[in-house]
N, C-alpha and C positions, 0 to 999 in steps of 0.2 A: 495549382492542383486546387481540386473542390473540397471543403470543408468536410464532406460525408467521406470521404477517402483518407483524408488525414486523420478523422476519428478512427476508423477501421485500422488503420496504422499504427496508430498510437494504441489501439486495442491489443493488435497484434505483437506489439514490444513488450507491454505488461503481460501478455499470457505467456509469452517466453520466458521472460524473467521468473513469471511465478512459478511456472510448469521446472524450470533447470535449479532453482536456489530453494523452492517450495514456500516461497513468500518474494514479497518486496517489489508485486509489480507495479505497485502506486508509485514507487519514485520516477520510471521513467514515464508514466502516463502522467502524471503530475505534470511534469515540466514539458512534455510534448504538448500536453493539452494547453498551457497557458503560454508556452513561448512560440510552438509552431502553429497551432492550431487556433491561437487567437481569444480563449476562454477567460471570462473573468475570473480571478483567483478561488474566490470562495466558492462559485460554482464548481469550478475543477477538482477542490479538496471534496466536496460533497458527491461529484461527479465519481471520483475515485472510491469512495468508500462504496458506493452503490455498485461499482465495477467488480472491486477487488472480493467482495463477499461470494460471489458467484464461481468466481476463478478460484479463490481460495477452496472452496468445497469440489471442484473437479481433480484441485492439485493433490487436496488429501484423500481424496477418492483413490487415484492412482497412486499414490505413497502407500495406503491402505491396502490396497489390493498386490501391490507389489510386497506386503506384509512388513514393509519397513517404516510403520506408522502405528505406536503404542495410545489407544484410544484413552486408556486408564492415565498415561504418563502426561498427555494433553491437557486433564479435566481440570487440576488446579490454575491453569494457564487460561483456560476458556472462562472459568468461574471469574479469573480479574479482569479478562478483557471485557467481559459483558458489564462487570460495574465501570472499567474505566471508559468503556465506550459510552456507556450512559452518561456520565460527568462530561466528557469530553462533548457531546452532543449538543448538553444544557450549555456549555461555556461556548461553542464555537460561533454564534453571533454575535459575542458579547469581545471577542479578541480580534482587535485590530489584522489588518491584512499583512501588516510590517511584521507585526510579533507573531504571526505564523510563519511566516518565510523564516524569522530566526528560530523559530522553536524546531521547524523541520530542518533547518539547516544543521543545528546543533546534534539533534538525533542522527544526522547523516555522518558527520564529522565524526562523532561518538562511537558510532557503528564501523566506521572506517580505520578509526584509529586503533580499537580493537581487535579489529582482524589484521589488519598490518602487524602488530607490534605485540600482541599479548596471544597470539592464537584462537582469538575467538571469544 
């Protein structure tokens, strides 16, 4: 299969995940870009950030339109997210790929553990 088709299918998987769960589309996107489409890891991480922003905007708009999203409740998370994104963006080039994978895996394991055993 050609690379462009792999990129598109990876985007579809990310969009579906984001739309269904309200986020998390970067998880399948990162895995598919690195393991299936052969994109270098740091480039895949950066691509996920660039792709997820508009996808999250679309998902948020749909959730808001259905009256299931409170912008007031989201504001503290947005402010913290902007601060964390700025710091993370500056640290990104300095963190080796191995540690990026480990940190990413720890976040996945932590999230999975909470959802499976503590109810979220």
